[in-house]
C-alpha positions in Angstrom: 2.7 4.3 13.0 4.9 6.2 10.6 2.9 8.7 8.5 3.8 11.5 6.1 5.2 14.7 7.8 2.1 16.7 8.7 -0.3 13.8 8.3 -2.7 13.5 11.3 -3.3 9.9 12.5 -7.0 9.1 12.0 -9.1 8.1 15.0 -12.5 6.5 15.4 -11.9 3.6 13.1 -14.9 1.4 12.6 -16.0 -1.5 10.4 -18.7 -0.7 7.7 -20.1 -2.7 4.9 -18.7 -1.9 1.4 -22.2 -0.8 0.3 -22.5 1.6 3.3 -19.1 3.1 2.3 -20.3 3.5 -1.3 -23.5 5.1 -0.1 -21.5 7.6 2.0 -19.3 8.5 -1.0 -22.4 9.0 -3.2 -24.0 11.2 -0.6 -21.1 13.6 -0.8 -22.3 14.7 -4.2 -26.1 14.3 -4.1 -26.8 16.7 -7.0 -24.8 14.9 -9.8 -27.0 14.2 -12.8 -26.3 13.4 -16.4 -22.8 12.0 -15.9 -21.0 9.5 -13.7 -19.7 10.4 -10.3 -15.9 10.6 -10.2 -14.4 9.3 -6.9 -10.7 9.3 -6.2 -8.8 6.7 -4.2 -5.4 7.9 -3.1 -2.5 6.5 -0.9 1.0 5.3 -1.1 2.0 2.3 -3.2 1.3 -0.8 -1.1 -1.7 0.7 0.7 -4.1 -1.4 -1.3 -5.6 1.2 -3.7 -6.1 -1.2 -6.6 -7.6 -3.9 -4.5 -10.0 -1.4 -2.9 -11.0 0.0 -6.3 -11.7 -3.5 -7.6 -13.9 -4.3 -4.5 -15.8 -1.1 -5.0 -16.2 -1.8 -8.7 -17.7 -5.2 -7.9 -20.1 -3.6 -5.3 -21.3 -1.1 -8.0 -21.7 -3.3 -11.1 -22.3 -0.2 -13.3 -18.9 1.4 -12.5 -15.4 1.5 -14.0 -11.8 2.0 -12.8 -9.2 4.4 -14.1 -5.6 3.8 -13.0 -3.6 7.0 -12.9 -0.5 4.8 -13.5 -1.8 4.6 -17.1 -1.7 8.4 -17.4 1.7 8.7 -15.7 3.3 5.8 -17.7 6.6 7.1 -19.2 5.2 10.6 -18.6 5.9 11.9 -15.1 5.6 10.7 -11.5 3.1 13.4 -10.5 2.9 16.1 -13.3 0.0 14.5 -15.1 -3.0 16.4 -13.8 -3.6 18.5 -16.8 -3.5 15.4 -19.1 -6.0 13.7 -16.9 -8.4 16.7 -16.8 -8.3 17.5 -20.5 -8.6 14.0 -21.9 -10.6 12.1 -19.3 -12.3 14.1 -16.6 -13.7 16.8 -18.8 -15.2 14.4 -21.3 -16.7 12.4 -18.4 -18.2 15.6 -16.9 -19.8 16.2 -20.3 -21.3 12.7 -20.2 -19.1 11.5 -23.0 -17.2 8.2 -23.4 -13.4 8.2 -23.3 -11.0 6.6 -25.7 -7.6 8.1 -25.2 -4.1 7.2 -26.2 -1.5 9.2 -24.2 1.4 10.6 -26.1 3.8 8.3 -24.2 1.8 5.3 -25.3 2.2 6.4 -28.9 5.9 7.2 -28.6 6.7 3.8 -27.0 4.3 1.7 -29.1 2.2 0.7 -26.2 -0.9 -1.0 -27.6 -4.5 -0.2 -26.8 -6.0 2.9 -25.2 -7.7 4.2 -22.0 -11.4 3.5 -22.6 -14.3 4.4 -20.4 -17.9 4.1 -21.6 -20.3 7.0 -21.2 -22.9 5.3 -19.0 -21.2 4.1 -15.7 -22.8 5.4 -12.5 -19.4 5.7 -10.9 -15.8 6.1 -12.0 -13.1 5.0 -9.4 -9.9 6.9 -10.1 -7.1 5.2 -8.2 -3.5 6.3 -7.9 -1.0 8.0 -5.7 -1.4 11.8 -6.0 -4.9 11.9 -7.4 -6.3 13.9 -4.5 -4.9 17.3 -5.2 -6.1 20.9 -5.5 -5.7 20.9 -9.3 -8.2 18.1 -9.6 -10.7 19.1 -6.9 -13.2 20.7 -9.3 -13.5 17.3 -11.1 -13.8 15.0 -8.1 -17.1 14.3 -6.5 -15.7 12.4 -3.4 -12.4 10.9 -2.4 -10.8 8.2 -0.3 -7.4 8.5 1.4 -5.8 5.1 2.4 -3.9 5.7 5.6 -1.4 3.2 6.9 2.1 2.7 8.3 4.5 3.9 5.6 7.1 1.2 6.7 4.5 -1.5 6.2 3.4 -0.1 2.9 7.0 0.1 1.7 7.5 -3.6 2.7 4.4 -4.6 0.8 5.5 -2.6 -2.3 8.9 -4.4 -2.2 7.1 -7.7 -2.1 4.9 -6.7 -5.0 7.5 -5.0 -7.2 10.7 -6.7 -6.1 13.9 -5.3 -4.4 16.4 -5.2 -7.3 18.9 -2.3 -7.5 16.9 -0.9 -10.4 13.7 -0.9 -8.3 15.5 0.7 -5.4 16.7 3.4 -7.7 13.2 3.9 -9.0 11.8 4.2 -5.5 14.5 6.7 -4.4 13.7 8.9 -7.4 10.0 8.6 -6.7 10.4 9.7 -3.1 12.2 12.8 -4.1 9.0 14.0 -5.7 6.4 12.2 -3.6 7.3 13.7 -0.2 7.2 17.4 -1.2 4.1 16.7 -3.2 2.3 15.2 -0.2 3.5 18.0 2.1 2.0 20.5 -0.4 -1.3 18.8 -1.2 -2.2 17.1 2.1 -4.6 14.6 0.5 -5.6 13.2 3.9 -7.1 16.6 4.8 -9.1 16.8 1.6 -10.5 13.3 1.6 -14.2 12.5 2.1 -13.3 9.2 3.8 -10.2 7.7 5.4 -9.7 3.9 4.8 -7.2 1.8 6.6 -4.6 0.5 4.2 -3.8 -2.2 4.9 -6.4 -2.7 7.6 -5.5 -4.1 11.0 -8.9 -4.5 12.5 -10.8 -7.8 12.1 -13.4 -7.6 9.4 -14.7 -9.5 6.4 -12.6 -8.3 3.4 -15.2 -9.5 1.0 -18.0 -7.4 2.3 -16.6 -4.8 4.8 -14.1 -2.0 5.1 -12.3 -0.3 8.0 -12.9 3.5 7.8 -12.5 6.7 9.8 -13.8 10.3 9.5 -11.6 12.8 7.6 -8.6 14.2 9.5 -7.8 17.9 10.0 -4.9 19.5 8.1 
């Protein structure tokens, strides 16, 4: 399995129910009251973050998903932490609803806004780079999706295409992604490691393949 430089391969993989995984993530922050829990889902493109977030949202009906791609859109590959904190995570920690139009949305006439009601029990924040030191005070638990980088790149190409423009985009992305991951080591910060994509038999509707956190 090809992993990021410095990433430790997880061991002790096991199949758990989605509800048991949610329970474990909730238990990581037992004292949260008066606001939603904020749980990050991180991993490379193609790992299955969006799919996992949707499965978790369905398992917790009173929850919502935030995609960091909406924060990063026409802004920056990774330098969006302060925007996320100021406009979304801080209001959520105050128990407030969010209705936010990033500057890039305004500049490029993208319609709509990022909206999150005030009353969800859980907010799933999914996106590459969301588990980082800068955001640690605002995250109650986190998931790192570990998988073979070659397989994830293949799945990403299937999803987004393999045009010259897309290859150029990926090349520019990797110039920032690799040093970012070397610095932040999200796999070492995560509450839970999830196989992405999983290669152990399980029921994808009701189960997940997980492992304990790895060491730095």
